[in-house]
Backbone as CSV, one residue per row, in Angstrom:
resi,resn,N_x,N_y,N_z,CA_x,CA_y,CA_z,C_x,C_y,C_z
1,UNK,-26.883,148.056,72.061,-26.699,147.348,70.654,-28.398,147.668,70.407
2,UNK,-28.854,148.362,69.287,-30.325,148.494,69.343,-30.865,147.086,68.396
3,UNK,-32.327,146.895,68.839,-32.554,145.813,67.898,-33.155,145.883,66.825
4,UNK,-32.720,145.086,66.052,-33.457,144.867,64.663,-34.595,144.515,64.336
5,UNK,-35.725,145.478,63.757,-36.976,144.815,63.377,-36.672,143.580,62.742
6,UNK,-37.673,142.345,62.943,-37.701,141.096,62.273,-37.882,141.462,60.928
7,UNK,-38.608,142.405,60.306,-38.972,142.190,59.403,-37.491,143.354,58.213
8,UNK,-37.059,143.613,58.923,-35.375,143.978,58.579,-34.505,142.882,58.370
9,UNK,-34.717,142.093,58.722,-33.483,141.083,58.645,-33.492,140.314,57.481
10,UNK,-33.036,139.444,56.963,-32.632,139.035,55.637,-33.687,137.854,56.039
11,UNK,-34.832,137.647,55.244,-35.798,136.663,54.926,-35.581,134.990,55.596
12,UNK,-34.363,134.711,54.980,-33.856,133.608,55.207,-33.355,133.332,56.889
13,UNK,-32.846,134.340,56.938,-31.980,134.572,58.591,-33.444,134.244,59.567
14,UNK,-34.312,135.540,59.146,-35.704,135.054,59.851,-36.050,133.913,60.393
15,UNK,-36.667,133.024,59.148,-36.906,131.906,58.983,-36.401,130.606,60.293
16,UNK,-35.228,130.711,59.763,-33.575,130.111,60.699,-33.865,130.028,61.587
17,UNK,-34.047,132.009,62.276,-34.181,132.244,63.847,-35.304,131.608,64.555
18,UNK,-36.406,131.769,63.705,-37.657,131.190,64.283,-37.862,130.078,64.468
19,UNK,-37.148,129.421,63.700,-37.378,127.702,63.390,-36.638,127.422,64.848
20,UNK,-35.258,127.989,64.928,-34.545,127.523,66.005,-35.067,127.950,66.940
21,UNK,-35.774,128.998,67.709,-36.156,129.655,68.836,-37.555,128.858,68.993
22,UNK,-38.469,128.247,67.979,-39.364,127.169,67.732,-38.804,125.916,68.411
23,UNK,-37.911,125.643,68.254,-37.244,124.379,68.566,-36.960,124.038,70.026
24,UNK,-37.143,125.236,70.738,-37.394,125.071,72.313,-38.563,124.080,72.561
25,UNK,-39.590,124.133,72.096,-40.817,123.131,72.469,-39.732,121.397,72.270
26,UNK,-39.065,121.486,71.710,-38.518,119.956,71.583,-38.109,119.242,72.945
27,UNK,-38.225,120.560,73.655,-37.695,119.947,75.213,-38.988,119.488,76.060
28,UNK,-40.022,120.177,75.440,-41.232,119.948,76.057,-41.538,118.259,76.393
29,UNK,-41.501,117.567,75.399,-41.511,116.025,75.889,-40.588,115.687,77.147
30,UNK,-39.116,116.470,77.657,-38.508,115.680,78.206,-38.981,116.174,79.467
31,UNK,-39.755,117.281,79.782,-40.312,117.366,80.887,-41.629,116.555,81.220
32,UNK,-41.933,116.521,80.321,-43.597,115.131,80.613,-43.020,114.128,80.890
33,UNK,-42.049,113.872,80.197,-41.364,112.376,80.444,-40.952,112.529,82.157
34,UNK,-40.480,113.429,82.441,-39.782,113.614,83.849,-41.005,113.669,84.752
35,UNK,-42.400,114.176,84.247,-43.200,114.263,85.052,-43.805,112.619,85.267
36,UNK,-43.839,111.961,84.473,-43.811,110.426,84.429,-43.323,110.016,85.323
37,UNK,-42.104,109.935,85.401,-41.069,109.477,85.967,-41.333,109.853,87.528
38,UNK,-41.840,111.178,87.671,-42.441,111.499,89.341,-43.558,110.913,89.640
39,UNK,-44.515,110.326,88.869,-45.384,109.738,89.192,-45.263,108.174,89.781
40,UNK,-43.856,107.637,88.906,-43.188,106.317,89.059,-42.754,106.615,90.445
41,UNK,-42.150,107.911,90.705,-41.438,107.329,92.219,-42.798,107.658,93.007
42,UNK,-43.756,107.993,92.899,-44.756,108.159,93.755,-45.200,106.704,94.042
43,UNK,-45.086,105.837,93.055,-45.381,104.857,93.370,-44.766,103.810,93.893
44,UNK,-43.529,103.802,93.978,-42.756,103.386,94.650,-42.760,103.648,95.842
45,UNK,-43.014,105.170,96.126,-42.700,105.674,97.614,-44.033,105.128,98.525
46,UNK,-44.983,104.768,97.533,-45.867,104.358,98.422,-45.896,102.908,98.654
47,UNK,-45.208,102.006,97.605,-44.726,100.702,97.900,-44.049,100.769,98.867
48,UNK,-43.085,101.168,99.103,-41.715,101.508,100.202,-42.562,101.488,101.726
49,UNK,-43.944,102.476,101.228,-44.590,103.069,103.036,-45.546,101.623,102.922
50,UNK,-46.176,101.442,102.265,-47.262,100.105,103.019,-46.177,98.777,103.135
51,UNK,-45.533,98.614,102.376,-45.158,97.010,102.718,-44.642,96.919,104.037
52,UNK,-44.173,97.393,104.659,-43.191,97.060,106.389,-44.460,97.387,107.594
53,UNK,-45.257,97.961,106.573,-46.138,98.705,108.208,-46.958,97.217,108.639
54,UNK,-47.302,95.949,108.066,-47.995,95.206,108.893,-46.798,94.262,109.707
55,UNK,-45.395,94.407,109.592,-44.801,94.113,110.238,-43.865,94.826,111.112
56,UNK,-44.265,96.598,111.099,-44.166,97.227,111.830,-43.386,96.894,113.147
57,UNK,-44.135,96.254,114.018,-44.005,96.082,115.340,-42.773,95.024,115.774
58,UNK,-42.748,94.556,114.678,-41.939,93.166,114.607,-40.262,93.540,114.178
59,UNK,-40.356,94.893,113.604,-39.160,95.531,113.046,-37.959,95.807,114.064
60,UNK,-36.424,95.634,114.173,-35.610,96.380,114.984,-35.435,97.796,114.681
61,UNK,-35.477,98.581,115.575,-34.567,99.724,115.411,-34.014,100.341,114.221
62,UNK,-33.097,99.739,113.661,-32.146,100.148,112.667,-32.971,99.867,111.249
63,UNK,-33.971,98.979,111.604,-34.838,98.702,110.243,-35.535,99.522,109.782
64,UNK,-36.419,100.213,111.260,-37.282,101.378,110.806,-36.435,102.850,110.377
65,UNK,-35.503,102.952,111.193,-34.699,104.159,110.595,-34.233,103.692,109.492
66,UNK,-33.867,102.669,108.633,-33.572,102.264,107.117,-35.003,102.418,106.402
67,UNK,-35.928,102.099,106.677,-37.150,102.389,106.037,-37.791,103.832,106.029
68,UNK,-37.148,104.576,107.216,-37.689,106.253,107.255,-36.590,106.917,105.968
69,UNK,-35.038,106.348,106.210,-34.499,106.698,105.351,-34.522,106.860,103.559
70,UNK,-34.996,105.059,103.655,-35.668,105.285,102.115,-36.561,105.847,101.906
71,UNK,-37.467,106.618,102.745,-38.994,106.779,102.169,-38.581,108.288,101.963
72,UNK,-37.409,109.169,103.247,-36.803,110.262,102.762,-35.805,110.038,101.698
73,UNK,-35.493,109.446,101.073,-34.412,109.362,100.484,-35.283,109.531,99.105
74,UNK,-36.528,108.856,98.874,-37.512,108.765,97.731,-37.869,110.081,97.511
75,UNK,-38.277,110.986,98.801,-38.835,112.054,98.782,-37.802,113.178,98.414
76,UNK,-36.322,113.421,98.688,-35.608,114.228,98.153,-35.569,114.144,96.502
77,UNK,-35.708,112.661,95.984,-35.312,112.265,94.529,-36.764,112.901,93.904
78,UNK,-38.194,112.964,94.310,-39.193,113.627,93.958,-38.998,114.905,93.778
79,UNK,-38.409,115.551,94.899,-38.581,117.245,95.050,-37.105,117.504,94.324
80,UNK,-36.497,116.734,93.988,-35.102,117.242,92.919,-35.536,117.175,91.725
81,UNK,-36.443,116.238,91.336,-36.672,116.149,90.007,-38.192,117.242,89.451
82,UNK,-38.984,117.629,90.705,-40.028,118.331,90.453,-39.070,120.030,90.213
83,UNK,-38.123,120.321,91.397,-37.391,121.376,90.560,-36.895,121.170,89.394
84,UNK,-36.515,119.988,89.072,-35.705,120.041,87.335,-36.872,120.165,86.378
85,UNK,-37.872,119.735,86.583,-39.420,120.204,85.553,-39.758,121.456,85.983
86,UNK,-39.845,121.991,86.923,-40.366,123.454,86.715,-39.188,124.443,86.268
87,UNK,-38.175,124.342,86.770,-37.105,125.258,86.435,-36.327,125.053,85.074
88,UNK,-36.489,123.439,84.370,-36.081,123.656,83.286,-36.997,123.970,82.183
89,UNK,-38.256,123.652,82.876,-39.320,124.294,81.705,-39.275,125.878,81.628
90,UNK,-38.988,126.305,82.861,-39.381,127.964,82.506,-37.910,128.574,81.767
91,UNK,-37.117,127.498,82.423,-35.398,128.435,81.670,-35.213,128.145,80.324
92,UNK,-35.960,126.957,79.927,-35.450,126.616,78.490,-36.531,126.488,77.591
93,UNK,-38.009,126.323,78.180,-39.106,126.646,77.172,-39.780,127.424,77.102
94,UNK,-40.571,127.780,78.039,-41.266,128.647,78.154,-41.945,129.122,79.427
95,UNK,-42.274,130.251,80.236,-42.927,130.959,81.216,-44.205,129.884,81.840
96,UNK,-44.568,129.500,82.844,-45.575,129.018,83.330,-46.200,130.147,84.071
97,UNK,-47.709,129.746,83.197,-48.773,131.213,83.933,-49.627,130.732,84.929
98,UNK,-48.786,130.623,86.013,-49.356,130.042,87.250,-48.960,131.334,88.344
99,UNK,-48.593,132.464,87.993,-48.128,133.050,89.113,-49.613,133.532,89.957
100,UNK,-50.636,133.626,89.251,-51.816,133.781,90.508,-52.187,133.239,91.414
101,UNK,-51.524,131.717,91.348,-52.147,130.349,91.578,-51.622,130.272,93.040
102,UNK,-52.469,130.668,94.310,-52.096,130.490,95.675,-51.025,129.441,96.072
103,UNK,-51.120,128.255,95.042,-50.092,126.884,95.686,-48.586,126.998,95.112
104,UNK,-48.266,128.269,93.857,-46.894,128.486,93.111,-46.331,128.373,94.062
105,UNK,-45.303,127.376,93.891,-43.818,127.599,94.805,-43.076,129.300,94.543
106,UNK,-42.590,129.366,95.859,-42.046,130.931,95.771,-40.405,130.989,94.812
107,UNK,-40.082,129.753,94.581,-38.729,129.723,93.985,-38.503,129.781,92.481
108,UNK,-40.446,129.519,92.425,-40.355,129.180,90.641,-40.268,130.661,90.104
109,UNK,-39.676,130.185,88.980,-39.197,131.878,87.746,-37.956,132.644,88.783
110,UNK,-37.306,132.235,89.723,-36.100,133.065,90.235,-35.068,131.876,90.071
111,UNK,-35.002,130.645,89.966,-33.539,129.641,89.694,-33.416,129.908,88.242
112,UNK,-32.116,130.391,87.949,-31.583,130.393,87.220,-30.682,129.009,86.720
113,UNK,-30.386,128.778,85.504,-29.260,127.334,85.546,-28.329,127.397,86.270
114,UNK,-27.901,128.147,86.727,-26.300,128.365,88.039,-27.144,127.804,88.916
115,UNK,-28.431,128.270,89.637,-28.838,128.089,90.771,-29.310,126.553,90.751
116,UNK,-29.934,126.003,89.915,-30.519,124.637,89.300,-29.158,123.723,89.536
117,UNK,-28.102,124.152,88.862,-27.486,123.011,88.854,-26.775,122.988,90.404
118,UNK,-26.764,124.044,91.392,-26.471,124.266,92.758,-27.336,123.444,93.316
119,UNK,-28.428,123.818,93.275,-29.543,122.654,94.291,-29.495,121.461,93.587
120,UNK,-29.327,121.114,92.096,-29.083,119.905,91.771,-27.739,118.880,92.724
121,UNK,-26.689,119.400,92.271,-25.618,119.076,93.240,-26.169,118.803,94.848
122,UNK,-26.217,119.776,95.408,-27.578,119.557,97.056,-27.790,118.497,96.930
123,UNK,-28.980,118.164,96.143,-29.658,117.433,96.527,-28.866,115.724,95.679
124,UNK,-28.182,116.044,95.408,-27.453,114.435,94.836,-26.449,114.068,96.153
125,UNK,-26.187,115.360,96.828,-24.997,115.026,98.099,-25.834,114.472,99.610
126,UNK,-27.337,115.558,99.207,-27.937,114.634,100.230,-28.311,113.266,99.871
127,UNK,-28.721,112.932,98.903,-29.276,111.407,98.499,-27.955,110.328,98.873
128,UNK,-27.004,111.020,98.438,-26.087,110.552,98.380,-25.616,110.174,100.201
129,UNK,-25.477,111.214,100.604,-25.612,110.916,102.433,-26.107,109.986,103.084
130,UNK,-27.678,110.156,102.547,-28.646,109.010,103.041,-28.324,107.923,102.905
131,UNK,-28.078,107.186,101.247,-27.307,106.293,100.734,-26.267,105.502,101.905
132,UNK,-25.391,106.519,102.182,-24.119,106.256,102.752,-24.326,105.880,104.471
133,UNK,-25.544,106.714,104.689,-25.882,106.505,106.341,-26.664,105.112,106.119
134,UNK,-27.340,104.580,105.429,-28.153,103.302,105.090,-26.768,102.473,104.891
135,UNK,-26.005,102.473,104.468,-25.067,101.357,104.268,-24.636,101.027,105.909
136,UNK,-24.386,102.204,106.488,-23.298,102.211,107.519,-24.187,101.946,108.390
137,UNK,-25.743,101.560,108.608,-26.335,101.323,109.562,-26.704,99.815,109.374
138,UNK,-26.294,99.013,108.262,-26.317,97.789,107.908,-24.806,97.263,107.267
139,UNK,-24.138,97.789,107.954,-22.840,96.925,107.896,-22.325,95.864,107.642
140,UNK,-23.157,94.809,108.322,-23.454,93.327,108.003,-23.582,92.963,106.715
141,UNK,-24.413,93.461,105.931,-24.972,93.298,105.088,-24.298,93.784,103.912
142,UNK,-23.397,94.686,103.944,-22.336,95.081,103.349,-20.885,94.648,102.789
143,UNK,-20.345,94.500,101.723,-18.635,93.913,101.808,-18.006,95.052,101.900
144,UNK,-17.295,94.964,102.969,-16.029,95.641,103.491,-15.071,96.523,102.457
145,UNK,-15.148,95.652,101.172,-13.915,96.155,99.601,-14.937,97.193,99.208
146,UNK,-16.689,97.332,99.587,-17.135,98.485,99.058,-17.341,99.862,99.446
147,UNK,-17.399,99.710,101.582,-17.164,100.908,101.780,-16.364,101.991,101.242
148,UNK,-14.802,101.787,100.807,-14.015,102.953,100.318,-14.574,103.448,99.012
149,UNK,-15.219,102.745,98.145,-15.846,103.037,96.973,-16.856,103.751,97.283
150,UNK,-17.519,103.634,98.659,-18.748,104.259,98.475,-18.829,106.060,99.147
151,UNK,-17.964,105.647,100.072,-17.181,107.090,100.722,-16.826,107.698,99.847
152,UNK,-15.817,107.275,98.595,-15.100,108.002,97.715,-15.943,108.575,96.763
153,UNK,-17.159,108.060,96.704,-18.000,108.657,95.330,-18.820,109.774,96.533
154,UNK,-19.173,109.666,97.400,-19.553,110.228,98.307,-18.731,111.186,98.542
155,UNK,-17.397,111.394,98.846,-16.505,112.753,98.774,-16.681,113.345,97.606
156,UNK,-16.560,112.717,96.294,-16.459,113.215,94.823,-17.947,114.036,94.867
157,UNK,-18.681,113.323,95.667,-20.409,114.492,94.656,-19.676,115.812,95.921
158,UNK,-19.492,115.343,97.243,-19.211,116.945,98.212,-18.187,118.019,97.397
159,UNK,-17.297,117.441,96.936,-16.388,117.744,96.140,-16.453,119.057,94.669
160,UNK,-17.323,117.827,94.047,-17.970,118.670,93.140,-19.134,119.594,93.052
161,UNK,-19.735,119.552,94.382,-20.581,120.493,94.800,-19.736,121.823,95.182
162,UNK,-19.131,121.606,96.275,-18.059,122.568,96.223,-17.121,123.511,95.383
163,UNK,-16.627,122.988,94.105,-16.289,123.380,92.746,-16.953,124.246,92.456
164,UNK,-18.452,123.699,91.903,-19.285,124.026,91.099,-19.767,125.692,91.598
165,UNK,-20.032,125.657,93.067,-20.470,126.698,94.044,-19.045,127.576,93.970
166,UNK,-18.354,127.405,93.892,-17.430,128.370,93.907,-16.856,128.915,92.490
167,UNK,-16.920,128.140,91.555,-17.080,128.389,90.234,-18.079,129.716,90.025
168,UNK,-19.405,129.341,90.579,-20.306,130.174,90.416,-20.020,131.541,91.043
169,UNK,-19.521,131.711,92.021,-18.936,132.416,92.846,-18.025,133.513,92.215
170,UNK,-16.710,132.780,91.534,-15.955,133.493,91.058,-16.468,134.462,89.792
171,UNK,-17.853,133.246,88.888,-18.400,133.873,87.981,-18.989,135.135,88.379
172,UNK,-19.750,135.071,88.793,-20.528,136.158,89.575,-19.760,137.352,89.702
173,UNK,-18.457,137.547,90.569,-17.690,138.269,91.429,-17.322,139.007,90.024
174,UNK,-16.765,138.127,88.779,-15.963,138.594,87.503,-17.257,139.760,86.763
175,UNK,-18.471,139.411,86.885,-19.476,139.846,86.405,-19.766,141.036,86.860
176,UNK,-19.824,141.467,88.355,-19.878,142.477,89.230,-18.280,143.689,88.396
177,UNK,-17.491,143.247,88.473,-16.414,143.972,88.050,-16.149,144.804,86.784
């Protein structure tokens, strides 16, 4: 279907379409807010990193492992947040003009909405797995009644991820035919 020059479109329609297209910029404050949340995660990471240091030699092995898992958990959440900020902004607002920057992540500009969903659910599954591992490592502090719920929630995340991947696979396959 040939493109209709904007001048040939009904003037009211052209104004509405320009306004709707410009409305994508309403998403920009969301991504700025997520960047602020990323800074908040960094503060919590530093706090979690520093607080146990003076007592590190007195901690049990399991406590050190739980400390490290907490740091990994925060790191995964920060990675997830950064991925949502970059790919969400590029997919829904505007392309970032950073192609020539030597530190530009290779995946920027290549993750579509479907890929972002799969990476999001994979990160959630990893975070859930770490939380579950932390609970299992401190079973003395966890009410037994909570364990089936925690495992059930994790399994729900895993099954959701598999189903999302399967739906995307079926969708891609149907588009190729």
